[in-house]
N, C-alpha and C positions, 0 to 999 in steps of 0.2 A: 424404678418404680415395683414393691413387690407387690404380689396375687393378692395377696393377704390382706386384711381388714387388720390394724394395728390395735384396736384397740386396748385386745388383750397386755400387750406392752405396756400401755398407757396407765391401765387401769392397776396393773400390779404394781408399776414404781406409783402409782396416789398410795396404793392400801399400805407399801412394807414401807414407806415413804412416814405418814403418818403415824401408823404402828411405830415405828423405830422414833419417834422424834418422844412420844408413849412413854417407850421401853425404855428411854434418855435418860424423862425423867424422874420415874418411880424407882428404875432400881439404882439411883444414883441416893436418893429417898433412902428406898427399904435399905443398902448396904450398909451405912454409913450410918444408918439405928442401928445392924447391926454391930458396928464395928466401937459402936465407941461405949454403944449400953445391952448390961447383965441387965435379962427382968428372965421371970420368971414365965416358961413356954418358949424360949429362945431356940429348941433346937428343934421345936417340933415347925415351931414359925419357917426356921430353913429351908426346910425337911417338905414344906406346904406349897413353900415359893418353886422349890428346885421337880415336884411331881409333873409336869407338864413335861420333864425329858425322857422318864420310864413307863408314863401314860401312853396308850395306843391312842392316838388320831380319833379313832371317835368313840373316845371317851369323854375325850376334851369335847369332842363335837356336842356334843351329846348331855355331857355338862352345860356346855355353852345354850345347847336350846330349853334344855329344862329354868335357865336363869335366866333368858331374853326373849323367846315362843313367844306365842300370843298371853297362851296362862300360867307361865311367869311372873316369880315376883318385878325382876327389873324389867322385863316387858310392858306388862304393865304400864309398873311405873312411867316408864319414858313414851310410853303412849300418850297416857294421863296427862303429861307434862308439858313436853313440845310434838308431841302429834306424831310419830314418829316409831316405824315400826323395820326391829332391825335381822329377823330373819327376813328370807334372801332378797338384802342391801348389802350395797357394796359394804355398810356401814357395818357390816358382820363379818364380811370377809376381814376387812384390820382386827376387829375384836382378836377372831383366832386368827391372825399372823402373831398380835402383841400378846396375848397367849401362850402361845410357841415358846416365842423368840424374847421374852423377857425372862424364863430362866438363867438362858445363852450371859444378854450385855447381864444379867445380876451378879454370876458368879467374876467373870470379868473384873469389874467394880471391886466388889472385892476384895480379889486379890489386889486390887490394886490401891483402894485405902490402907490394905493388912501392912503392903510394905514401904505404905508413907513412915516413918520417925516422928512420933510423937511429939520428940521434942525441938521439934522446930516447932509445930505448932503450941506448945507450951511458953515459948522464948515468944508467940502474940499474947500471948494470955498475961507474962507480967509485965508485959505493957500494959493490959487496957485495955488490948483493943479487941472487938467485939466476936463473937466466938461465925458469924458472919461472912465478919471480912475476913477472918485467919483460914475458911476454909476455900472463899472467895480468894483470895493472896496464894495461899503455903496449901494447903490441903493439895485442891484440882488441878493446880499444874502438877502441881508432884505427881497424881493421878491419869496425871492426862492421858499419856503412853498404853499404858492399859483400860482404858473407860475408854479413847478413841481405837480401840483392835475391841473393844466389846462392838461400840456401833456396824464398825464391819460385822462381823459376823450377825449379826440379830438382825440387821439388814437384810444380811443374806439368806439366811433362815427365813424370814419373814415374802420375801420374794414364792420363796418355792414351796411354802403352806399349801400344801392340799386336800386329804381330808380331815379335817376339822372346817375345812373352810367350806366344804363340800355337802357337810350335813349339814351348817347352820345359813350358807348364803346360796346356794345352793346352784344351779347350773342355768344363767338367764346371759343371752351371747349381749352382750354391749350394755350390761348394768351387773354380772355378777364375775362373768368372764374371766379366769387372771388366765396367765400365761398355762400354769400349773391342770389347770383346769382343762385347757384349750389342745394342752397335747394328750390328755387321760381321754377326749371325747372324740378328736381329730383321729384316734389309735381305733376305735370303738365303731366309729365313720366307714372305716377301711381311706380314711385321711393320711397314706405316709406321709408324702411327702410335705401334707400341711402339718401334721406332726412333728420333720426331720427337723420342720423349717423355727418352730417354736423351744424343740430340743438346741439346734445351738446357737438360739438368744436366751435361752437363760442359762446358760454354759458358760458361753461367756460372760454372762452379769456375774455367771460367779468367779471363773477365771479372774474379772478382771480386778473385783473384792479383794480376793486371797492375793493376790499379786500384788494391789496396791498397798493390805495389809502389810507384806516383807517387804515390800521397798521401802514406806516409811520407818520402820520399827529398823533396818539397817543404815539407811542412814540416818532414825536416833542415836542408834547407837554409835555409827564414828563420829558421830560430831562429840556425843558424851566422851568419846576416847582421848579424842585433840584435846577436852577439855580439863 
């Protein structure tokens, strides 16, 4: 039995899991649009999606507070419609994780879709197959290796988010205390054993995620080579 409260682990998994599911859905929709459609301002949209990769976490956190804060447009809308606030809740942490991990997932999915030969999709179109069925049975399976790698990277990034999470969700033990926040405040309090414990846990999660991706890629490459 560990002497430490494991709620940061469970909360981190919850936040990262929910944000990864949302990132998965949004990135597939965005990447599909960017690969198959040409429209005015496409490069600007692409740059905006990738912007969190180069912005400091404090800037992302500030933008989220402006949008989802008590006086922010989205914050007011959510409170009036659903009666809850984003700031200082685990939902705020999930939103922060979503924003910082979306570019990683988007890049992986975009690259995966770009590698799919359009001729395979055109075969389905000549047979009168719907676009949704072509995507579900042709495009998505062919792009799956890149999509899966993006999912793992997005999850690892989400579980390690700190700066933006601290700004919008704050530090409330048992409510918004994710593993990165637990590490920082344990260190600030001089609780080095506790900080080291959580560093080991989050490092193990990261190594496991990256190791699994590498293993799956090697396994997939061997299978393709045999075929």
